[in-house]
C-alpha positions in Angstrom: -3.9 -2.4 21.7 -3.7 0.9 19.8 -0.9 2.1 22.0 0.9 -1.2 21.6 0.8 -1.0 17.8 1.9 2.7 17.8 4.7 1.9 20.2 5.9 -1.0 18.0 6.0 1.1 14.9 7.9 3.8 16.8 10.5 1.3 18.0 11.0 0.0 14.5 11.4 3.6 13.2 13.8 4.4 15.9 15.9 1.3 15.3 16.0 2.0 11.5 17.0 5.6 12.0 19.7 4.7 14.5 21.0 2.1 12.0 21.0 4.7 9.2 23.2 6.9 11.4 25.7 4.1 11.8 25.7 2.7 8.3 28.4 3.5 5.9 27.4 5.2 2.6 27.2 2.0 0.6 24.7 1.2 -2.2 23.6 -2.4 -2.4 23.2 -2.5 -6.1 24.2 -6.2 -6.3 21.8 -7.2 -3.5 18.8 -9.2 -4.5 16.6 -6.7 -2.8 17.7 -4.1 -5.3 18.0 -6.2 -8.5 14.7 -8.0 -7.9 11.4 -6.2 -8.4 9.6 -5.0 -5.3 6.0 -4.0 -5.9 3.9 -1.6 -3.9 1.0 -4.0 -3.4 0.0 -7.6 -2.4 -0.8 -6.3 1.0 -1.4 -2.9 2.5 2.3 -2.2 3.0 4.0 0.1 0.5 7.7 -0.6 0.2 10.6 1.9 0.6 11.8 0.8 -2.8 12.3 3.7 -5.2 12.9 3.4 -8.9 16.0 5.0 -10.4 15.5 7.8 -12.9 14.2 6.5 -16.2 12.8 3.3 -14.8 9.1 2.4 -15.2 7.1 -0.1 -13.2 3.5 -1.3 -13.2 1.9 -3.0 -10.2 -1.5 -4.6 -10.7 -3.7 -6.6 -8.4 -7.1 -8.2 -8.6 -9.8 -8.9 -5.9 -7.9 -6.8 -3.4 -9.5 -5.1 -0.3 -7.9 -1.7 0.4 -9.5 -0.2 3.5 -7.1 2.8 3.4 -7.8 3.7 -0.3 -10.7 5.5 -2.1 -12.6 2.2 -2.3 -12.2 1.3 1.4 -15.6 2.5 2.6 -17.3 0.2 0.1 -16.1 -2.9 1.9 -15.6 -4.6 -1.5 -12.6 -6.0 -3.2 -11.3 -4.0 -6.1 -8.7 -4.3 -9.0 -6.0 -1.7 -8.8 -3.1 -0.6 -11.1 -0.2 1.5 -10.0 2.1 3.3 -12.5 5.5 4.2 -11.0 8.1 6.4 -12.7 11.6 7.1 -11.4 12.4 10.8 -11.4 15.5 12.8 -10.8 16.9 13.6 -7.3 15.6 10.5 -5.6 11.9 11.1 -6.3 9.4 8.6 -7.6 6.1 9.7 -9.2 3.1 7.4 -9.0 -0.6 7.1 -10.1 -3.0 4.6 -8.7 -6.4 3.7 -10.3 -8.9 1.2 -8.9 -11.9 -0.5 -10.6 -14.9 -1.8 -8.6 -17.0 -4.4 -10.3 -20.8 -3.8 -10.2 -22.9 -5.8 -7.7 -25.9 -7.8 -8.8 -28.8 -5.4 -9.4 -26.6 -2.7 -11.0 -28.6 -0.2 -13.0 -31.4 0.1 -10.5 -31.8 3.3 -8.5 -33.4 4.3 -5.2 -36.1 6.9 -4.9 -33.5 9.7 -4.5 -31.8 8.6 -7.7 -28.7 7.0 -6.2 -27.5 3.6 -7.4 -29.3 0.7 -5.5 -26.3 -1.6 -5.8 -23.7 1.0 -4.6 -20.8 2.7 -6.5 -19.0 0.8 -9.3 -16.6 1.4 -12.1 -13.5 3.5 -12.0 -12.7 5.0 -8.6 -11.2 8.4 -8.1 -7.5 8.6 -9.2 -4.8 8.9 -6.6 -1.6 10.7 -7.5 1.5 10.6 -5.3 5.3 10.9 -4.9 7.9 9.1 -2.8 10.7 11.2 -1.3 13.9 9.6 0.1 14.3 10.7 3.7 17.4 8.6 4.5 20.9 9.4 3.3 21.4 6.5 0.8 19.0 4.9 -1.6 18.7 1.1 -1.4 20.6 0.8 1.9 20.0 -1.9 4.5 17.9 0.5 6.4 15.8 3.1 4.6 13.2 5.7 5.4 10.9 7.2 2.7 8.0 9.7 2.8 5.0 9.2 0.6 2.6 12.1 -0.2 -0.7 11.4 -2.0 -3.8 13.2 -3.2 -7.0 11.5 -4.3 -8.7 13.4 -7.0 -12.4 14.1 -7.7 -12.7 12.1 -11.0 -14.0 8.5 -11.4 -17.4 7.1 -12.1 -20.4 9.3 -11.3 -21.8 6.6 -9.0 -19.1 7.5 -6.4 -20.9 10.1 -4.2 -19.5 13.1 -2.3 -16.2 13.4 -4.2 -13.7 15.7 -2.6 -9.9 16.1 -2.6 -8.4 13.7 -0.1 -4.8 14.4 1.0 -2.8 11.7 2.7 0.7 10.6 3.5 2.8 7.7 4.9 6.1 7.2 6.6 7.7 4.1 5.1 10.5 2.2 7.0 12.4 -0.9 6.0 15.2 -3.0 7.4 17.1 -5.9 5.8 17.6 -8.7 8.3 20.7 -10.9 7.6 21.0 -11.6 3.9 17.5 -12.9 3.0 14.8 -11.2 4.9 13.2 -7.7 4.9 11.0 -6.0 7.5 8.8 -3.2 6.2 6.4 -0.9 8.2 4.0 2.0 7.3 2.4 4.6 9.4 -0.2 6.6 7.4 -2.9 9.2 7.6 -5.5 10.5 5.1 -8.5 12.8 5.4 -11.3 14.1 3.2 -10.8 17.9 2.7 -8.4 20.4 4.0 -10.3 21.9 7.0 -9.0 21.5 10.5 -12.3 19.7 11.4 -11.5 17.1 8.7 -8.4 16.1 10.6 -10.5 14.7 13.5 -12.4 12.5 11.0 -9.2 11.3 9.3 -8.2 7.7 9.0 -4.9 6.1 10.3 -3.1 3.1 9.0 -0.4 1.0 10.6 1.3 -2.0 9.0 4.2 -4.5 9.6 5.3 -7.0 7.0 8.0 -9.6 6.7 9.4 -10.7 3.3 11.7 -13.6 2.6 12.8 -16.2 0.0 11.3 -19.6 -0.8 14.0 -20.9 -3.1 15.6 -19.0 -5.9 12.5 -17.7 -7.7 9.8 -17.8 -5.1 9.2 -15.5 -2.1 6.7 -15.2 0.7 5.3 -12.4 2.7 3.2 -12.1 5.9 1.6 -8.9 7.0 -0.4 -7.5 9.9 -2.2 -4.2 9.6 -4.9 -2.1 11.2 -6.9 1.0 10.4 -8.6 3.3 12.9 -10.1 6.7 13.5 -10.2 8.9 16.6 -13.7 7.8 17.4 -13.4 4.2 16.2 -11.7 1.1 17.5 -8.8 -0.7 15.8 -9.7 -2.9 12.9 -6.8 -5.4 12.7 -6.4 -7.7 9.7 -3.7 -9.9 8.1 -2.5 -10.8 4.6 -0.1 -13.4 3.4 1.0 -14.7 0.1 3.6 -16.2 -2.2 5.2 -14.8 -5.4 7.0 -16.2 -8.4 9.7 -14.2 -10.2 10.8 -15.7 -13.5 12.9 -12.6 -14.3 14.3 -10.0 -11.9 11.8 -7.4 -13.3 8.7 -9.6 -13.5 6.7 -11.0 -10.6 3.4 -12.9 -10.1 1.6 -13.0 -6.7 -1.1 -15.1 -5.0 -2.5 -13.6 -1.8 -5.0 -14.4 0.9 -6.2 -12.1 3.7 -8.9 -11.8 6.4 -10.1 -9.3 9.0 -9.6 -10.2 12.7 -12.3 -7.7 13.8 -15.9 -8.4 14.7 -18.2 -8.3 11.8 -19.8 -5.1 13.1 -16.4 -3.3 13.2 -15.5 -3.6 9.5 -17.5 -3.3 6.3 -15.9 -6.5 4.9 -15.2 -9.7 6.8 -14.1 -13.1 5.6 -11.3 -14.7 3.6 -10.3 -12.8 0.5 -8.1 -14.5 -2.2 -6.5 -12.4 -4.9 -3.6 -12.2 -7.3 -1.5 -9.8 -9.2 1.5 -9.1 -11.4 4.3 -6.5 -11.6 6.8 -5.7 -14.3 9.6 -3.2 -14.4 11.4 -2.0 -17.5 14.0 -3.2 -18.1 13.1 -6.7 -17.0 16.7 -7.7 -16.1 
């Protein structure tokens, strides 16, 4: 199954790259995919959307499980906010901060002094930047590279803090006039040693977005994480969104793991929500 997922992502990347080579240099500034806000959340898939210089956007989500982020090993939903800033020369800067609510029994400690209920509070901050890899921003096919670094700050209850470098290859393809296919292939590790690479974590995602009327949209996403010595942990997420203004969006999502309970730290249906706003709103 792992080979099938990797092959599917490779085919999507190849098709998008081939389309880019054949696409005229046209900016789709009047397309709804450009004018309407596209958040980097709801599911695990980060979009290829990049803000123009001077634009600001905040993406926030609650009760969201992120197995690829700094809170993934906890197996608990978290609330996450992402600040995105458009920079010059087709670069977008970003900072992501998660908060994990305390479990019942917080405040107690084990004999070795560690929290009995596990880590809680602000998680380590993740800084990153998007770089446009394709020739034209906001084209029908687009390829973007995302580089990230998780810092060593956050609540003291988070143990064994270390710099965690990571990156993703983001690919998108507009299908017809109304649908968008997005895919991510990512890798992150703890530390910079060669041995840390063998313990790194991989992520593969595939998501479909489309309209439900003039102000509503849907998305459906399948994703999986894995390590060299661990099996795939496939999951899915779906949801609907309402967009009263082109730069304002509200989301309602639901997701669940498809893996056996022993294969993932968190299993069962998770329901969450979020909002995004971009300045200017119109």
